[in-house]
N, C-alpha and C positions, 0 to 999 in steps of 0.2 A: 373644603370644596366637595360635594359629590363627585366621583366618575361618573363619565357618562357611559351610555349601553356600548359595551364591546363585542355582543351577539348579533344584532340585526340592525339594520336600517330602514325606517319606515316612511312610505310614500307619500306625499303632501297635494293635497286642493289649492287652488292659488285662494279661498277664503281663508286655510290654513296659515299660508305662505302670508299673508296679509298681517293676520291675527299677530303673529310671531313679529314680523320685521317693523311694524309701524312705529314701536317705540326708538328703534335705533337711530333713526335721524335723527333725534332728540338728545339721546344720552352716548354718543360713542365721542367721546371726548379722550386726547389722549395720544393720536398717532396709528397707526397703524398695528403696534403690537398689542396695543389694550382694545382698537376693535378688535381684533382674534378676539382676545379673550372674551369681552360681550356676547358677541357672536356664537364662541363655544355653550357657553351658558344658556345661552334661547334656543337655541339647537339642540340641547343637550338629550333629548325624548326623541327624537327624527334620523339623527345619524349617528354613525358609530363610531368610537376613538379613533379606530384603525384609518376608517376611510377621514376625517376630519383633519387628523395631520397629513393623510398625503396627499390632501388636497392643498394644506397650506404648505406644504414643500414644492408644489408644482408650482403654486401662484406667485410661491417667490423668487421662482427662477422667468417666469414669462415677461415679456415688457408690460408694462404697464403699471397703473396703482395695486399695489398687493392687495390689501384691506378691501377693496372694492372690487376687483375681478374674483377673491375668495367669498364674497356676498354672491355672485354673479353666479359663480360654479356652486354653490350648496344650492341656490332657488333653481338653478337647471337641474341638479340632478336628483333632486327631493321630487320634482314636478315632472319630472323627465321631459321638459319641454324649453327651450332658448323664451318663451317668455314668459316662464316663472324667474327666469334668470335677469328679463329684463324688469318684473315686477320688481323683482328683490333692490337691485338697482333705484329705482325710483323710489321706493323708501327710505331706503339708505341715504342717497344723495341730496335729493330735492329740497326738503326742510332747511338747511344752510346756502345751498344755491339761492334759493330764491332770495335770501337776505343778504347775501353776497352780491347779487343782482342791484337792490334796492343800494346798498351804498355806495357801491361804484356808479351808481347815477346820482350821487347825491353829496358823497364826501368830497369827492374836487370841486363840488362846486361852493363848498363855506367858508368862509373867509372868518370864522369865529376864533381866534388866536387860543382859546383855552381846548378846543377842539383838536385843532392842531399840537398840541402841547400834550394831550392823551394820546394819540397817535404813534406823536415821536417816543412816548413813555412806552408805551407797547413795542416800538421796532428794536427799540435797547432792550426790552427783557427776552425780545424774539434769541437774543444773542446766545443764552444759556439754554433754548428751546433747539436751537441748530446743534450745538454744541453737543447736548446729551442724544440728538437723532445719532450725529456723527457717534460717537463711541458706542453707542449700541448698535448700531449696522456695521462699525466695524467689525466688532466680536463676532456676526456671524459670517461676514465677507471676508475676511481674511483668517486662513488657514495656514497659511504655511508664510515662509520667506520670501517666496516670489511674488505671491499676492500684496504681502506688506510693500516689496517694491514697487507693485502696479501703482498702488494706492499712494505711496508716496510720489512718487512720479509726477502722477495725472493732475495731484495736489497743486505742484510747482508750476507743472505747464500752463494750467488754465489759471491760475493765479498773476502769470506775468501774461500770458495770452490768452485772453475770455472771450475766444470767439466760436460760433458755433462750428466754422468748420474742423478748428483745433477740437473740438470737443466729440466731434465724430471721427476724426483720426487717431484720438485716444482709443473709443471704445473699438475700435477696428483692432489695433496695434494690441490692446487687453487681449479682447479675445484670441487671435491669431499666434499669440506669444506662449499664452497659458494652455493653448490646445497645445504646440509644440512641447511646451516642459514636462507634460506631464505624462507619465511610461504609461498607465495602462488605456492608452486610447485605443477604443474601437473592442475592450473587452463588455461584454453583457453581465450587471450586476445581477446576477442568479436572484431572484424572488420566490421564495416558496409558494406552493399553490394558494396554501392554506391562509396566507395573508394577502392573496388576490383582492380586488375589491369588487362586490360582485353587485353594488349599487349604483348605476351610473349613467350619466346622460349619453344616449351613445348614437346621435343621429352622425352617421359615416357621411352623409352626402352634403349638410350642414358643413362639417370639417371640413370635409373638401372643399367647399365653396371657398369659406371663409380664409383659408389659407392663401388658394388663390387671389381672392379679393385683396387678400392684405399686402401679397407680393405686387399686385399691380399698384395699388393707393400707394404702396409705399415711395416706389421709384415714381410715379405721376406729382406724388407732393414735393418728393427734395427736390425734382427739378423745380416748381411752382413755387419752391420757398424764396426762388434764389430772383422773383418777379417782385420787382417796386410800386405795387400798387394794392393797397393796405389791406382789401379785404382777402385777396387771395393768398398773400405774405402771410398776415396773421395765421389762419386756417391751416394751410399749411405746414408753417413753421411747429404751430402746435400739434397739428398730427405728427409731423417727425420729431417732435420734442416725448411726444406722447408712447412713441414706438422703441425709444433709445433709452428710456427710464426704465432701468432694474435693482431695485433691493429698496423699494417704498416711496412714498410721495416727496418725503425731505430733498429726491437725488434731484427733485425735478426743477428744485429753484434755480440753481445756477444757468440749468441750461433754458429755460425760459427766459432769464436775466440777456441769457447769451444774443439767443435767436430773434427777440423783442427789442432791441436796442435801440433800433432808428424811430419807436411807435410808442414807445416807454420808459421815461427816465429812471436814474434807480432813487431816487427817494418815493416816488408811485409804487416802484416795485416793491420795496421794503415795508412801503406803509398796507399794500396789499395782504403781504405774507405777513403782518400782525394781526390785522384782522382777520385773515382767513385761523391762525389759530388761535384763535379764540372764538373759534364756533365750533361743534359737531361734524361728523360726517368726514367724506376725505379732502386730504390736502390738494387734491387738484380740481376742487371748487375754485381755486384760486383764477382759474382760468376765467370764468362769468364775470368775476370783477372787473377782470384786467380788458374783457371784450367792451363790460357796459362804460368803461372810464373812456377807452379808443374810439365808440364806434354806436353808442347808446345800445338799448335793446335785442336790437336783430343782429348784433355782432357778437352781444351778451350770448344769443342764446346758438348763433355757429360756435363761437371759442368752446362752450361747453360740450357741446357736439364731436365737435373737432381734435380735443383732448381725450377725451372716454373713449372714443370710438377704437385707435389698435388695441385696448385692453377688450373690448368685444369680439373685434377680429381674432386677437388672438387664444382668448379661452374658449371660446365656442368652435374654434379649429383645432385645436389640441386636446381638449375633452375627451373625444370618443378614443385619440389614439394614446391616452396618456397610461393605461393600463399593461399596455403591451412595451413602450417605450420608455417610461419612468426609469428606469436604472442604466441607460445608456451612458455609460463612461465620459463619450465623445462629447455629447450634449452639456455635459455637465462641466466638464471641465470648461468649453466656450462660453458658456453662462458664468461662472465662477469669476473668467476673467473679467467679464463686464463686469460685473458685480463688485472687484474690487476696484476695479476705475471710477465706478461711477460714485461710491463712497469719497474715494480722491475729492471728486466736484465738490462735495459737501464741505471741507475742509477751505477749499479755495472759495467759497458762499461765506464762510464764517472770515475769513481776511475780508473781503469786499465789504460784507455787512457794520464790521467795527469800523474800515476806512469811512463810510458813508454817515456811521453814525456820530462819528466824532470829528466831521469836518467842522461843529461849529463850538467846538468845546470836547474835552474830554475826560472829566472829572466825574459830572453824572452819567452819561453812558457809560460807561466802563463802571461805576459803582453800580448801576440798576443790572448791567449785563452778572457781575458778580455775583450778587443777590439773587439774580435769576437762578443760576448755577446752584446757589447753598439749597435755594428751597427744591430745585426741583429733586436733588439728592436727597433731601427729605420725605421724598413724594409729595408735594404738595399740586396740587391739579394744575396742568397745564394751563387753563382760560383762568385761573384765581393768577398765577404767576404773572401772566401776560396783562392783566388789568391791575393789577396792584402795581406793576412796572409805569402805566399811564398817569394812577394819581401819583403815586412818589414822584413823576417826572411833572408832571401840573403842581405838586404843591412845592416842588422843589424853586420854579422858575417861573411861575405865575405872578404877575407884578400891576 
């Protein structure tokens, strides 16, 4: 691998950004970490290694989809405009979002047996995908014994009490308890001047407005999420979910399942996850499928917007300030506690997926799940694992 330039960053115009970003919507398989690696390779001529790594560290600790926020941050930084961040997002997300919307409109209406067998096989293979995600994310989120305790506790509690209010409570408890347990609260980690990033998106006014808007929107949608009218409930719950997710796209799975249980069956949810796992781009595109399933094209578009909106608020709000506050231990302690709890949610999701998959038989789902784990261990690409699981289930059960 050729190292990135470590001396200087180069400003881009929108045409250059388009040329670099266009392929990403079609080739970024494999989850957030794989997305980041592809992004790094594509932008090696435009950004320094130090800047890229610090942006990645920032996006890992913010609410929202890590790889998508990284795309937005790089686009905004290199073009010095929020429009650059929006353009980068559209090229990264829209190809798979369009396909997921079409699938959400058509797949639930298909009563062809072999198609359902394929989708069930996709779902069984997803067991391995989530186990791999839990393993990778836990390596980054669990840094001490207290984080391990938060991880296990959140997994157990949300397995037995899978409700949105419990998930929110666990996040709050994780943030506060890790803040209290951290012995270095309030100390500033000094960063040498030569390591300060010189090239950044620095619209302080936009940052201030984004943070204020995000705070108002979060409070508003938190209360609106309890209104029992489908459009408002779905959009506000997706906004709330996007606001509470830290640690990668797979963390969003149990939270969507909890919050939309009145409008989405467990079977429909895991079918959606199986399909989005076959697609390039962000895991958050599961929202457009769910929206199309629940309310057609208008609801699909709204679901996609409200799922990603918190990520835009937070990345545009924090980018102008990150050079000054990125070393503050207090903030890191709170976010590390939230991240440990969030990874525990993934363990809960694994349990619920296995239970759902084995509702009509144990041998084939567990067999495909184990096989998918082995394939991923051998670095077989995720789309091949998912599609292979579908065909194995089709061959095993088609009559």
